[in-house]
N, C-alpha and C positions, 0 to 999 in steps of 0.2 A: 246504452248510454247515450248514443245520438238521438234517441227518442225523448229521453229526460232532457237533453240538452236544448232539442227543438221546443219542448214544452216550454222551459224556463225562458227562451228567448221570445217565444211567441205569445205567451200568456203571463207569466208573472212579471217578467221585467216592464211591460208596457203599464199594468197595473199599478206595481212600484212607481214608476214614473209619473203616473197621473196623480197619483197621493202626494209624492214628494215634492215635485215642482209647485203647485200651488201654494202649497204650505210654505216653502222657501220665498215664493214671492210675496205672500201675504206678510212674512216677517220683514222682508225687505221694505215693503210699503208702509209698515206700521210706523208708529210713534219711537222716536230714539229709546231704546233700552238704557241707555246711557245717562239720561235725562236725570238730574237731581237737583232739588233747592238745596241751596247751603243752609247750613246750622243757622246762620244770622243772617239779617240783611244787609247788604253793602253799605246802606245809608238811610237815615232816618230824618224826617222833618216833622215839627209838630208847633201849631199855634194855638187856635181856640179850641176848646173842648166841646166842638159841634160836630155832628154827622157829616162825613164827606160824600157829596152825591156823584162825584165823578173825577177822575184822573185821565190825563192825557200825555204821551211823549209828544215832543217836537220831531219831525220827520228824521232829523240828524242826530236825534237822541241826547242832544245837549240840555235839553229844558224839558221840565215836567210841569203841566200845569195842573191845579187841582181846584176844586169848588166845594164851600160847604151849604149846609141849608139856610143858613143866615146871611146869604148872598155876598159872601166873602169868595174872591177868587185870587190865588196865588200863582206866581210863576216861580219855579225853584231852577237855579243854575245847578246843573249836574256835576260840573266839571270843579266850581269853587265849593260847592255845598252850601251856598248861601241863598236867601230870597232875594229875587230879583226885584219884584215889585208885588204889591197887594192892592187891589181894588175892591170897593165894597158897594153894591147897588143900594139904591134907595129902596125902602119898603114900598110894597103896593098896597094901599088902603090898609085893612086890618091884619092882612096875612102875615103871620109871625115867621113862618118858615117857608123856604121856597126853593125846590130841588132846581139844580142848573146842570144841563149837559154840556161837554165840552168837545171842540176838536180843532186841531190847527188846520189852515188853509194857507193858499198862497206860497206854496214851499216853506212853510213855517214862519212867514213873515206876519201872519195874522191869526188871531184867535177867534174863534166863533163861539159865542155862548147862546144857547136855547134855554132861556129861563121859562119856568112855569108862570102864567098869567101876564107875560109882557112878550113884546116882540124880540126876535133875536138879534143880538149885537155883535158888531165886528170891533175887535181891540187890535191895537198895534201890539204885537208880540214883544218887542222890545222895550215898550215902556207902558204898556197897559191902558193908554189912552183909546176912548172911544173913537172909531173912526166913523162909523154910519151904523144905522138902524136897517134892518131887513123886514120890509113890511110895515104897513100902517093902516091896514083896513079894517081894524077891529077885530079880527079873529084872533081868538085866544090859542096861544101855542103850548104844546106838550112839552117836557123837557126831555126832548130827542132830537139829535143832528147828526148827521154823516155826510163825508165827501161822496162826490158822485165821480167827478172826473179825478184822475190820478193824481193832475199837478196842482189840485186844490183850487181852481177856478171856478168849481161849483158846488155847491152846498145843497141839500134837501133837509127840511125841516116839516113835520107834521102840525097841523091844526086841530083844535078841539072840534071844528065842524067837520071833519073828516078829510079835507083837502091835503095834498104834499105838494109844498111849494118849493122850486128850485130857484136859487139866486146865484148870481156871480157876486162873491165877496169882493172883488176887486173894486167895482163900480157900484154895488147895490142894486143892480139891476134883476129884475126877475125875468128868469129865461123860459118857465113852463109851469103850468099847474096841471096837476092830475086830481080832477075832481072824484069825489066819491071814494077815495081810498081806503076810508074805514073811520068811524068815530072811536073814540076811547083808544086811540093809539098811543102808547106810552113807551114804546121802544121800537127802534129801526136801525138798520144797517145795511149797506150796499155792499155787494160782492166786489172783490178788488177788479173783477173783470168787467164792472160797470154795467152788466147785463141784467142783474136782477136786484130786487130791494125787498128785503125782509120787514116785516111788520109784526109786532106784539099787541095784541088786544085785551082790554078788559073786557069780557064777555059775560053778561048777566041781564037778569030781568027778562021782561017781555019783548024787548028788541031783539035779542038773540036766541031766544026759546031755551037754550040751555045754560046751566050755571057752570060753564066751562071756559077755559082759558082757550086762546085763539092764536095761530100763526097763518101769517099771509104772505105770499110771495108774488111779486109782480114783474112782469118784464118791462125793461127800460130800453127806448123811451116810450113804448106804446101805453104802458100800464096794464097790459093783458094778464090775468091771473093764471099763473102757473103751478101755484100750489096753496091749498087752503084747507087746514084741518083744525077742528076744535078737538080739545084734550078732555074727554068724558071722565078721565079719572086724574084730573089736574085741578089746582085751586083756579079761581075765574080770574087771574092776574097774571099775565105774561109780562113780567117786569124787566128781564134781560134777554138779549138775542145774540145770536153769533152765527154768521155764515161763513161757508168755507170759501175761498178765493174764486174757485170755478163755479160757486152755487150748488156743489153736490150734497154739502152736508148742511143741516139745519139745527140749532140747538136752541131751545126756549128754557127759560126759568122763570118761576114764579114768586120766588121769595121764601117765606117761612111755610112750613107744613106741620101739622098734627100728627107726632109719631103713632103708627099703627092705624092711621086713617085711610090708608090706601092711596092718599094724594101723593103725585108724583111730581116734584119741584122742578126736576132735572130730566128732560127728553130731548132724546136726539133721533132725528129722522133722515133718511135717504131720500131725497125729492125725486130723483131720477126713478128710483123703484117703488115710491109712495110706500115705503116700509119703516115702521118704527123699530130703529136699531137696538137701543136700550133706553132705560130710564132710571131714575134714583128718586128714593123717598129721603131727601135730604134737603136742609136748609141751603140757600144758594143766595149769598150776597155779593153781587157783582159776577161778571161772566166775560171772558175773552177767549178768542181763538188765535192760535199763533199765526203769523203770516204766512207760512206754509201750508195750513190746514190740517195740521197733524195732530195738535194738542189742544187741549182746553185747561184753560185755568179759572178757578172759580173759588169764592170764599165760602166756607162752611162753618158758621160762627167765628171763632178765633184761628179756624184752620185755613190755609192757604194750601189748595189741592191742583195738582197736574194730572190729568188723564188723557188716555188715548182717545180720540175723536172717534174713531169707529166702532170701538168695543166698549168703552165707558171704563176701563181698567186702570186703576189709579197707578201713576207711575212713580208720584212722589208727593209729600205733604210734609207741611211743617205749622208749627202753631206760633201765632204771635202775639205775645201778652194774653189779655183776658178780655179784649174789646171784639166787638163784631166787625168782620169785615165787610164794608159797604160798598166797594169800589175795586174793580181789577182792570187792567189793561197790559198788553205786551208793547215793548218797544218795535219801532219798524223792522229791525233786522232780527228779533225775535230771541235776542240774547239776555233780555231783562224784562222783568215782571215787576209792575208797581201796584199798590194797593192803596186804600183809602181806608179808614175805621171810623166807627161812629162816635170815636172820642177826639176826632181831628188829627189822628197821626197819619202821616205818609211814609212808607216805606218801599226800598227798591231791591230786588234780588237780582243777581248777576248768575245765570244759568252756567256760563263758562266756570266760573268758581265752584259752583257744585260738582261739574265733573272732575275738577282739580282735587276737591276734597274726597270724592269717590276714589280717585286713582290713588290716592297717597294713603288710603284706607281710614280715613278720618270717619267718626259718624256723625251723622246728622242731628244733633241733639234738638230736642223740642224746647223752644223757649219760653 
């Protein structure tokens, strides 16, 4: 008996411990299993029947900004559930549609617009009035903008010539330029620790040799490249990006794919290990990572999907009407998700209400 006991304590128990503890730790570190999208959105807004290119929560979660492709920008008051203001930008030449990226700055007191074909603008978030223009050197800017500093006192946008421009939106002064950051950049995001910036490229033709999308990560403020991956099995357009707060995970999305083609519209990488963790052959309209870096939210046709960042496992999903989701964002506290659609609708889901529905045994009906 003592011999059996010694074998159990010396062999079987350590093996079992080695297997169980990592599994339990991974469960604890994974996305919340209780997360659930409510059956219906908490609130909805709708104006014109034009596709929305961007939605953004204010830092305090009281307001939601949206922009459509005919250059109209709206601010919605989430407490009163009414439109606070609307601003329409004048057209540029014969361009009929123009994508606009949005982000709040200056502790939510300003709204920075990065329209295609023109210089970025800074608006007063309380009134919608233009405070200043960022840049006037004739460089064409892509529809991509992100905060660099946590207090919103420095923004970064990408130009069509391949440079990254950093501005202080409070005074309109340019603080830094990273030359040669990459041409054809159509998406960018700065990690919350402000140490890395991720760029999504449109890679094609002779310039890039490969007909493939490309994701590039640079160290800030030096600009040193720390991650550079082409996607040989992905479409040539990296339209959406999400990077975890500590810069560990990077997710790129190209948009639409042809079913059965082998194209992977959604790809997740571990930058530290230089390893592709998972991919999905799925349309992707809008992409956002939760503030804690554990969950992804993205649109797939008319479906809003929540999945685990590390595994790609779907945690919850719901269908919103019949229109295609074109923009997705999380609130700063991670409790709400907002979407924009290609027919001009804005909808907001409260994840706390989803937990209440699950606890009460209600089913998440598809809309």
